[in-house]
C-alpha positions in Angstrom: -116.1 30.8 153.4 -116.4 32.8 156.7 -119.6 34.2 155.1 -120.9 30.9 154.1 -120.0 29.4 157.5 -122.1 32.3 159.1 -125.1 31.6 156.9 -124.8 27.9 157.9 -124.9 28.6 161.5 -127.8 31.2 160.9 -129.9 28.5 158.9 -129.1 26.0 161.7 -130.5 28.5 164.3 -133.6 29.1 162.2 -134.1 25.1 161.9 -133.7 24.8 165.8 -136.1 27.7 166.4 -138.6 26.4 163.7 -138.6 22.9 165.3 -138.8 23.9 169.0 -141.5 26.3 168.2 -143.3 23.8 166.1 -143.1 21.3 168.9 -144.5 23.6 171.4 -147.6 24.5 169.4 -148.2 20.9 168.5 -148.1 19.8 172.1 -150.3 22.7 173.2 -152.7 21.7 170.5 -152.7 18.2 171.6 -153.4 19.0 175.4 -155.6 22.1 174.8 -157.6 20.8 171.9 -156.3 23.6 169.2 -154.0 26.6 169.2 -153.4 29.2 166.6 -150.2 28.7 164.8 -148.6 32.2 164.8 -147.2 33.8 161.6 -144.1 33.9 163.1 -143.3 30.2 162.2 -144.0 31.0 158.5 -141.3 33.7 158.8 -138.8 31.5 160.6 -139.6 28.5 158.0 -139.1 31.0 155.0 -135.8 32.4 156.8 -134.4 28.9 157.1 -135.2 28.2 153.4 -133.7 31.3 152.4 -130.8 31.1 154.4 -130.0 27.4 153.5 -130.4 28.5 149.7 -127.8 31.4 150.2 -125.5 29.2 152.3 -125.2 26.5 149.4 -124.6 29.2 146.8 -122.0 30.9 148.7 -120.1 27.8 150.1 -120.2 26.2 146.8 -118.8 29.3 145.2 -116.0 29.4 147.7 -115.3 25.8 147.1 -115.0 26.2 143.4 -112.8 29.3 143.6 -110.5 27.5 146.2 -110.1 24.3 144.2 -109.4 26.3 141.1 -106.7 28.2 143.2 -105.4 24.9 144.4 -105.1 23.4 140.9 -103.0 26.4 139.9 -100.8 26.0 142.9 -100.3 22.3 142.2 -99.7 23.0 138.6 -97.2 25.5 139.5 -95.3 23.3 141.9 -95.3 20.7 139.3 -93.9 22.9 136.7 -91.2 24.2 139.2 -90.0 20.7 140.3 -90.0 19.4 136.6 -88.7 22.0 134.6 -87.1 19.4 132.3 -90.2 17.2 132.1 -92.1 14.9 134.5 -89.1 12.8 134.9 -90.0 9.6 136.9 -93.4 10.9 137.7 -95.9 9.4 135.4 -98.3 11.7 133.3 -101.2 9.5 134.6 -100.0 10.1 138.2 -99.6 13.7 137.6 -103.2 14.0 136.2 -104.7 12.1 138.8 -103.3 14.3 141.4 -104.6 17.5 139.4 -108.1 16.0 139.0 -109.3 13.2 141.4 -107.1 14.2 144.4 -108.2 17.6 144.3 -111.7 16.8 143.8 -111.6 14.8 146.8 -110.7 17.8 148.8 -114.1 19.3 147.5 -116.1 17.9 150.7 -113.6 19.3 153.3 -115.6 22.4 153.6 -119.0 21.5 153.0 -119.4 18.1 154.4 -116.8 18.0 157.2 -116.0 21.4 158.5 -119.6 23.0 158.5 -121.2 19.9 160.1 -118.5 19.5 162.7 -118.7 23.2 163.4 -122.6 22.9 163.9 -122.1 19.7 166.1 -119.6 21.6 168.3 -121.9 24.6 168.7 -124.9 22.3 169.2 -123.4 20.3 172.2 -123.7 23.4 174.7 -127.2 24.3 173.4 -128.4 20.7 173.9 -126.8 20.5 177.3 -128.8 23.3 178.4 -132.1 22.2 177.0 -131.7 18.8 178.3 -130.6 20.0 181.8 -133.7 21.9 181.8 -135.9 19.0 180.9 -134.3 16.7 183.4 -130.8 16.3 184.7 -130.9 12.7 183.7 -131.6 13.8 180.2 -128.1 14.9 179.8 -127.6 11.0 179.1 -128.8 12.0 175.6 -125.5 13.7 174.8 -123.9 10.2 174.9 -125.6 9.1 171.7 -125.3 12.6 170.2 -121.7 12.6 170.8 -121.3 9.1 169.6 -122.7 9.8 166.3 -121.3 13.5 166.1 -117.6 12.8 167.3 -116.6 9.0 167.8 -117.9 7.7 164.6 -116.3 10.2 162.4 -113.0 9.8 164.1 -113.2 5.9 163.7 -114.2 6.4 160.0 -111.3 8.8 159.3 -108.9 6.3 160.7 -110.4 3.3 158.9 -110.4 5.4 155.4 -107.0 6.5 155.6 -105.5 3.4 154.1 -108.5 3.0 151.7 -107.8 6.6 150.5 -104.3 5.9 149.8 -105.1 2.6 147.8 -107.7 4.1 146.0 -105.3 7.0 145.0 -102.5 4.7 143.9 -105.3 2.9 142.0 -106.8 5.8 140.1 -103.2 6.8 139.2 -102.4 3.6 137.7 -105.6 3.4 135.9 -105.1 6.7 134.4 -101.7 5.9 133.3 -102.7 2.7 131.7 -105.8 4.2 129.9 -103.2 7.3 128.6 -100.7 4.7 127.5 -103.3 2.7 125.6 -104.7 5.9 123.9 -101.3 7.4 123.3 -100.1 4.3 121.7 -103.3 3.5 120.0 -101.6 3.0 116.6 -98.9 0.6 117.8 -101.6 -1.0 119.6 -103.6 -1.6 116.4 -100.5 -2.7 114.5 -99.3 -5.3 116.7 -103.0 -6.4 117.5 -102.5 -5.9 121.2 -105.9 -4.6 122.1 -106.7 -7.5 124.3 -103.4 -6.9 126.4 -103.9 -3.2 126.6 -107.6 -3.8 127.7 -106.6 -6.3 130.3 -104.0 -4.0 132.0 -106.6 -1.2 132.1 -109.0 -3.6 133.5 -106.8 -5.0 136.1 -106.1 -1.4 137.3 -109.8 -0.6 137.2 -110.7 -3.7 139.5 -108.1 -2.4 142.0 -110.0 1.0 142.2 -113.3 -0.5 142.2 -112.2 -2.8 145.1 -111.3 0.3 147.1 -114.5 2.0 146.3 -116.6 -0.9 147.2 -114.7 -1.1 150.6 -115.5 2.4 151.1 -119.1 1.8 150.0 -119.5 -0.9 152.6 -118.1 1.1 155.4 -120.4 4.1 154.5 -123.5 1.9 154.6 -122.5 0.2 158.0 -121.6 3.8 159.6 -124.9 5.1 158.2 -126.8 2.3 159.8 -125.0 2.7 163.2 -125.3 6.4 163.4 -129.2 6.0 162.6 -129.9 3.4 165.3 -127.8 5.7 167.7 -129.9 8.8 166.7 -133.1 7.0 167.2 -132.1 5.6 170.7 -131.1 9.1 171.7 -134.8 10.4 170.8 -136.4 7.4 172.5 -134.3 8.0 175.7 -135.0 11.7 175.5 -138.8 10.7 175.4 -138.7 8.3 178.1 -136.8 10.5 180.5 -139.3 13.3 179.7 -142.3 11.2 180.7 -141.6 12.3 184.3 -141.5 15.9 183.4 -143.7 18.5 181.6 -144.9 17.0 178.3 -144.9 20.3 176.5 -141.1 20.8 177.3 -140.5 17.1 176.4 -142.1 17.7 173.0 -140.0 20.9 172.3 -136.8 18.8 173.3 -137.6 15.9 171.0 -138.3 18.3 168.0 -134.9 20.1 168.7 -133.1 16.9 169.0 -134.6 15.6 165.6 -132.8 18.8 164.1 -129.5 18.3 166.0 -129.2 14.6 165.0 -130.2 15.5 161.5 -127.4 18.0 161.3 -124.5 15.5 162.5 -126.0 12.0 160.9 -123.8 12.9 157.8 -120.5 13.1 160.0 -119.8 9.6 160.1 -119.7 9.5 156.3 -117.8 12.7 156.5 -115.1 10.9 158.5 -114.6 8.7 155.7 -114.2 11.4 153.3 -111.9 13.0 155.5 -109.6 9.8 155.5 -109.8 10.1 151.7 -109.2 13.6 151.6 -106.4 13.4 153.8 -104.4 11.0 151.9 -105.4 13.0 148.7 -104.2 16.2 150.5 -101.0 14.4 151.3 -100.4 13.4 147.6 -101.4 17.1 146.3 -99.0 18.6 148.9 -96.0 16.2 148.3 -96.4 17.0 144.3 -96.8 20.9 144.9 -94.0 21.2 147.4 -91.3 18.9 145.6 -88.1 20.8 145.3 -86.8 21.4 141.9 -84.0 19.3 140.6 -81.7 22.2 140.8 -82.1 24.4 143.9 -82.1 28.2 143.5 -79.1 30.4 144.5 -79.8 31.7 148.2 -78.1 35.0 147.1 -78.7 35.2 143.4 -76.6 37.9 141.4 -78.1 40.1 138.7 -78.2 38.8 134.9 -75.0 39.9 133.3 -75.1 42.1 130.3 -73.0 39.5 127.8 -74.4 36.4 126.3 -71.3 34.5 125.8 -71.2 30.9 127.3 -68.5 29.1 128.6 -67.9 25.7 130.2 -64.8 25.4 132.3 -63.5 22.1 133.3 -67.1 20.5 133.6 -67.5 17.1 135.1 -70.9 15.6 135.2 -72.7 12.3 135.9 -76.3 11.6 136.6 -75.6 9.5 139.8 -72.9 8.6 142.2 -73.1 5.0 141.2 -73.0 5.8 137.5 -70.0 6.8 135.3 -69.3 10.4 134.3 -70.8 11.4 131.0 -67.8 13.7 130.5 -65.0 15.0 132.6 -62.9 18.2 132.4 -64.9 19.3 129.6 -64.3 22.9 128.4 -66.2 24.7 125.5 -66.3 28.5 124.6 -69.3 29.8 122.8 -68.8 33.6 122.1 -71.9 35.9 121.8 -73.3 35.8 118.4 -71.4 32.5 117.4 -72.9 29.6 115.7 -71.9 26.4 117.0 -72.9 22.7 116.2 -72.0 19.8 118.7 -72.2 16.5 116.8 -71.9 12.9 118.2 -73.7 9.6 118.7 -76.7 8.9 120.7 -75.7 8.7 124.5 -72.5 10.6 123.9 -73.8 13.4 126.4 -75.0 16.1 123.8 -78.3 16.5 125.4 -76.6 16.7 128.9 -74.8 19.9 127.6 -78.4 21.4 126.9 -79.6 20.2 130.3 -76.7 21.7 132.2 -77.0 25.0 130.1 -80.7 25.3 131.1 -80.0 24.5 134.9 -81.9 21.2 134.8 -78.8 19.6 136.3 -75.8 20.8 137.9 -72.2 19.5 137.4 -70.1 17.7 140.0 -67.1 19.9 139.3 -66.3 23.0 137.1 -68.1 25.9 136.3 -70.6 27.2 133.5 -70.4 31.0 132.9 -73.1 33.0 131.1 -71.4 36.2 130.4 -69.4 37.1 133.4 -71.6 35.4 135.8 -71.5 32.0 137.4 -74.6 30.0 135.9 -75.1 28.6 139.5 -75.5 32.0 140.9 -78.2 33.1 138.5 -82.1 32.5 138.9 -83.4 29.7 136.7 -86.3 31.7 135.4 -84.1 34.5 134.3 -81.5 32.0 132.7 -84.4 30.4 130.7 -85.5 33.8 129.5 -82.2 34.3 128.2 -81.9 31.0 126.5 -84.8 29.8 124.1 -84.8 26.0 123.5 -86.2 23.9 120.6 -86.0 20.1 121.2 -86.5 17.1 119.3 -89.8 16.5 121.1 -91.0 20.2 121.1 -94.8 20.0 121.8 -97.5 21.5 119.9 -100.6 21.8 121.9 -104.3 20.7 121.0 -105.2 24.7 120.4 -104.8 27.4 117.6 -101.8 28.1 115.8 -102.1 31.5 117.3 -102.1 30.3 120.8 -99.3 27.7 120.3 -97.2 30.7 118.8 -97.8 32.9 122.0 -96.4 30.3 124.3 -93.2 32.2 123.1 -94.5 35.5 123.7 -98.0 36.0 125.4 -98.1 39.7 124.2 -97.1 39.3 120.7 -99.1 41.4 118.2 -100.5 40.1 115.0 -97.7 41.7 113.0 -95.1 40.0 115.3 -96.8 36.6 114.8 -96.6 36.9 111.2 -93.1 38.1 111.3 -92.0 35.0 113.2 -94.0 32.7 110.7 -92.1 34.4 107.8 -88.8 34.1 109.4 -89.7 30.3 110.0 -90.9 30.3 106.1 -94.3 29.2 107.1 -96.4 32.2 106.7 -97.7 31.3 103.1 -98.8 28.0 104.5 -100.7 29.6 107.3 -102.3 32.3 105.0 -103.8 29.3 102.8 -105.5 27.9 105.7 -109.1 28.7 105.9 -108.9 30.3 109.4 -105.5 31.4 109.3 -103.8 31.9 112.8 -107.0 30.5 114.4 -106.8 27.2 112.8 -107.1 24.4 115.2 -104.1 22.2 115.2 -105.4 19.0 117.0 -103.4 17.0 119.6 -99.6 17.2 118.9 -100.2 19.3 116.1 -101.6 16.5 114.0 -103.1 18.8 111.3 -99.5 19.9 110.1 -97.0 18.0 108.5 -93.7 16.9 110.4 -91.8 19.7 108.6 -94.5 22.2 108.9 -94.7 21.3 112.8 -91.0 21.8 113.5 -91.1 25.2 111.5 -94.1 26.1 113.8 -92.1 25.2 116.6 -89.2 27.2 115.3 -91.5 30.3 115.0 -92.6 29.9 118.6 -89.1 29.9 119.7 -88.1 33.0 117.6 -90.9 34.9 119.2 -89.0 34.6 122.7 -86.3 37.0 121.4 -83.8 35.2 123.5 -80.5 36.1 122.7 -79.3 32.3 122.6 -80.8 29.6 120.9 -80.3 26.0 121.9 -81.4 23.6 119.4 -81.4 20.0 120.6 -81.9 17.4 117.4 -84.5 19.9 116.0 -84.8 17.7 112.8 -85.2 14.3 114.6 -87.7 12.2 112.8 -87.8 14.1 109.5 -86.7 12.6 106.2 -83.5 14.1 104.5 -85.2 16.3 101.9 -87.3 17.7 104.9 -84.4 18.1 107.4 -82.2 19.8 104.6 -85.0 22.5 103.9 -85.7 23.0 107.5 -81.9 23.6 108.3 -81.9 26.2 105.5 -84.7 27.9 107.2 -83.2 27.6 110.6 -79.7 29.2 109.2 -81.6 32.0 107.9 -84.1 32.8 110.9 -81.4 32.7 113.6 -79.1 35.4 112.2 -77.7 37.8 114.9 -78.3 35.4 117.8 -75.9 32.9 119.7 -76.9 29.4 118.1 -76.1 26.0 119.8 -77.2 23.2 117.6 -76.9 19.6 118.9 -77.3 16.9 116.4 -76.1 13.4 115.6 -75.0 14.1 112.0 -73.9 17.0 109.8 -76.7 17.8 107.6 -77.1 21.5 107.8 -74.2 22.1 110.3 -71.9 23.1 107.4 -73.4 26.6 107.5 -72.4 27.2 111.1 -69.1 28.8 112.4 -67.7 26.2 114.7 -68.3 22.3 114.7 -67.6 20.2 117.4 -67.6 16.3 117.7 -68.5 14.9 121.3 -67.2 11.3 121.5 -66.0 9.4 124.6 -66.6 12.6 126.9 -64.1 14.7 125.1 -64.8 17.2 122.6 -62.9 17.5 119.5 -63.0 20.2 116.7 -64.2 18.9 113.3 -64.0 21.9 111.5 -63.1 25.5 111.8 
């Protein structure tokens, strides 16, 4: 960016030199009947073209790299603050921040910073030039400053509210469109196309209204800036009539370049207003704190893999009832435990507590000999592999979906995990094998095959503790029974915690607890 700014200033200097020299020779030719234009002008003109080209190449490359880094930073912040999912943040809103808001920052350097830097450096240059023409010519700095500084500041203030409205409108539009596309099957079943389309169009109208307002402001500011620039040139010519005509022509030519450099700044002010609102939304999302704060003085990860809930009480908010109180549960290393119960009993809350997505109000959870609260969240989640009822399969190849569990896994390790999940033969039968494209949500696999692929990915992590939260939800009885047989075979040697609402397949585990009314009761021994 610094090199790009240097190229911009060099191109601007070449432009000023070219216009000043051109003005001088044109004036002399008019007064003297003809003057040979030196080759120097050709070199300056060529240098200006080359410098402008290089400046665009380097500044655009710098911005693309900066925006790429910014998106990674934003995604990392979203992942850190939403380890348990987006929570109350809508997917459309997160997408709008990742795409539209970051794109809105594209012009900060190219359209705002560089022209503003040029205006700041041009001001003393013009002051010296105008003073040499005539002291009264300094009055031309008034329209120049009006265009370069006042109008952009005015525009930035005006566009601030517009940018916030446009950002919210785009977020709503993306959310509505994603809802309609994600639920297209239900939309067709209930013949709700008209209603969904109306919702999308209403949000689109709000976004277009904000865009129209911005376009109107841009047109008005461009007109005012153009009139002010022409007034400044006219004033320079009128004042220069009393002085040397050659120097007056040089001054006017230089002023043309100077005003050309800053004429885009009023529009840049509008862009700045929008960019400022976008930047606030990006920073807010990227710096949002995680639901569970990291320990100030984390302790080393313990060697043991036993888990113990000791008199744990938890509720999601102060005005809500406790999900459970004084709950104690021992999960020895290598044990295979099922926690059963109806929906809403708090089974998934136990999983969330164990993964440090929430923290108990009272009591303690221990991993090995260490207090879970004193352990880094990332290290805890490396120790505990999770397979839930809504485990996502990405629109990618089978290979890349598996490597989410272990990015460095070899071909042999991938096949071993598939073999353990009893899916290897199915994948071998596909024309492209591991490189088969799954489609969105793994739509090219059946429900049971998708769950087995998710299980294989979980097994790849080699985590000693497996947390399985309703892994058979949505499967028919036969598929569920077959999946549980695979699960019991594939997870031998690890600590297994199975959370489910019925007993299918849980008979093969060591311990079975039933969670009812916030209390655990032994269902079998």
